[in-house]
N, C-alpha and C positions, 0 to 999 in steps of 0.2 A: 738104897737105890734112888737115883735122882730122876725126877720126872720133869721133862721140858714142856712148858705150856707156850705154844706159839700164839702170838697176837696177830689177828688178821690185819692185813695192810689196809690203809684208808683208801676208799674208792674215789678217785679224782673225778669220775663222771657222775657226780651226784646231781640232784635237781638244781642246785644253784648254778651249775654251769650248762645244763641242758636248755634251760629257758632262754638265755640270751641267744643261743644258736638258733633256736626255733624262731624267735622274733626276727633275727637277721634274715633268715630264709624267707619269711613272709614279707618283710619290708622291701627286699630287693626288687621283686617284680612290680610292686606298687610304685616304687620310686621311678622305675623305668617307664611305667605307663604315664606317670605325671610328666616326665620329661618329654616323651614323644607326643603327648596329646597337644593339638593346636590350641593356642589361647585365642580368645575373641579378637584380640588385636591383629593376629596373623590370619584369621579366617577371611575368605573372599567376601567382598561387600555384596549385599543382596538388595533387591528392590523391596521396599516395605510399604509403599503406598503411591498413589498417583491422583492427579486431578486433571481431567475427569477420571473416575475410577474405571477399572477394567470391566467391560460389559455394561456400563451405565448408559441409560437413555436420557437425553437432556431435552428439556422444554425451552431452553434458551441457548443461544450460540456462545460458546466459550471464547475468550480472548487470548488464552494461553494454555499451554500444557505444562504441568509441574510433575516431576518424578522425584520421589524421596527414597534415599538409600540408607542402609544401616550405618555406613560410614561415609565421610566426605570423599567423593571420587576425585581423581586428579583433574585439575582444570585445564581446559584448552587442549591443544594437540590435534593432529589429524585423525586420531582414533576416536574422537567424540563426535556424535551426531544424533539429532532427533528429527525424524521425518514423519509428517502427518499426511496421509494419502486419503483422498476422497472416495466416495462410493463407486466412482467410475474407474478406480484403480489406476488412474493416470495423473489427475490433478493433485498437486501438493500445495499445502497451505501454510507451512512454517515460514516465519520471517526472521532472517538474520541467523546468527550463530547461537548455540545454547549458552545460557547464563548460569554460572555456578554460584551458589550461596549456601555454604556449609554442606549439609547432606542433600540439598535440593538442587535439581537441574531443571531449568525452565526454558521455554522458547515461545515467542509470540506467534499469534495466528492472524492471517488475513481473514476477512469475513467469509464464513462458511456458507456457500450458496447452494448446497445440495443436501437433500434429505436422505437419510440412510446411514450406513455404518462406515465409520472412519477408522483407519488403522494407524497406530502410533508405533513406529519402529525406532528403537534407540540402541546406541552403542556408546558406552563410557569406559574409562579405564579405572579399575578398582584402586583403592588406596595402597594395595600391595602390588600393583603393577599388572594385574591380570585383567583382560577385557571382560566386560559384562554386556550382553546383548539379548534382546527379547522383543516381543511385540505385544501390544495391548490393543483393545478395540473399544469404541464408544459409538453411540448412535445419536443422531439429531432428528427431531420430528419436523414434519412439514410446517407446523405452526411456528416453530423456532426460526426456520429459514424465512418464512413470510414476514415475521416480525423484524428480522434484520434487513430485509430487502429495501424498505423505504429510505434507508440511509444512503443508498446509491441514486435515488431519484433526482436530487439537485444536480448531480453531475450530468445526468441525461438531459435535463432541461436547460443546461448552460448554453448550448448552441442557439436555442430559441431565444433566450434572453439577449444573446449577442446580436441576433438578427433584429430584434425589437430595438435594441440600442442603436444599431446602424440605421434603421428606418427613421428613428427620431432625429438622428444627426442629419440625415438627408432632408427631412422636413424642416429642420432648423436652418439648413443651409440654402434652401430655395430662395428666400427673399434676398440673400446676399448675391446670388447668381443673377437675379432679375434686375438688381440695382443698376448695372451698367447699361442694360437695355433701356431703362427709364431715362437715363442721363443722356442717351444718344440724341434724342430730338433737341434737347437744350443746347447741345454743342453745335448742332447744325443751324440753329437760329430760326429757320422758317420751315414749316411743315410742307410736305409734298402737295397737299391740297391748296395751300396758299400760293405755292409756285405755279400750279396749274391755272389758278384764277388770274394771276399776274400775266401769264403767257396769253390767255384769252383776251384780256384787256388790251395788251400790247398789239396783238394781231388786229383787233378791231380798230384800234386807233390808226394803225398804219393803213388799213383798208379805207378808213374814212378820209384820210389825207389824199390818198391816190384818187378816190372818187371825186373829191372837190377839185383836184387839179385837172382831171379829165373834163369835167363840166365847164370849167372856166376856159379851157382851150376851145371848146365847141361854141362859145358865145359869139354872136355876129360882131359885136363891137370889137372883140379882141382881134378878129381876123382883119376888119376894115382898117383899123389903126395901123396895122402892119403894112397894108397896101399904100396908104397915104405917105408913109415914110419912103 
């Protein structure tokens, strides 16, 4: 009698083929996460620092405001602005348009003349095209404002200097105005006093002539001679 011995078939699902499938199943979600995750270049820009710093109290008046971002914002455009408002919440102190220098955006300031808290409001366009806007604050002490005040004193005294200059010009011009008056007597030749004396002498001479003529007519000899003729 013949006995058949069956040989078990080879299992194709051995460990050598299971491991690649498991690895593929684990790598697929990881690859998808890496693809969907935003890279730093695609992330929105963010403010990383400022001068003055947010909440800082200053003992000297700043001349500009500088904002620093994680990436360089888009330059210019109507969407960019930096506004600095004083403690009265009405007066603004920024001068000109914002200047872009890499990751820095700056704007100049006129002299801060109020003690208290100032507000920096800004809006820029991120490098990916999205707008960024926020507000910061800083404070200025009374000592800082007082130290900056003397810079405006020469402007206030300018009118006084102009008046002094005008007074000096008037004083310098007085001799020139009096000169024609001094020359007037020379052009007339004889002073009024001399003319009066001449008139008195002339009248006196005429009176003397008339008196002599009258006396001669009253002399006896003058009348007799006339009768003899």
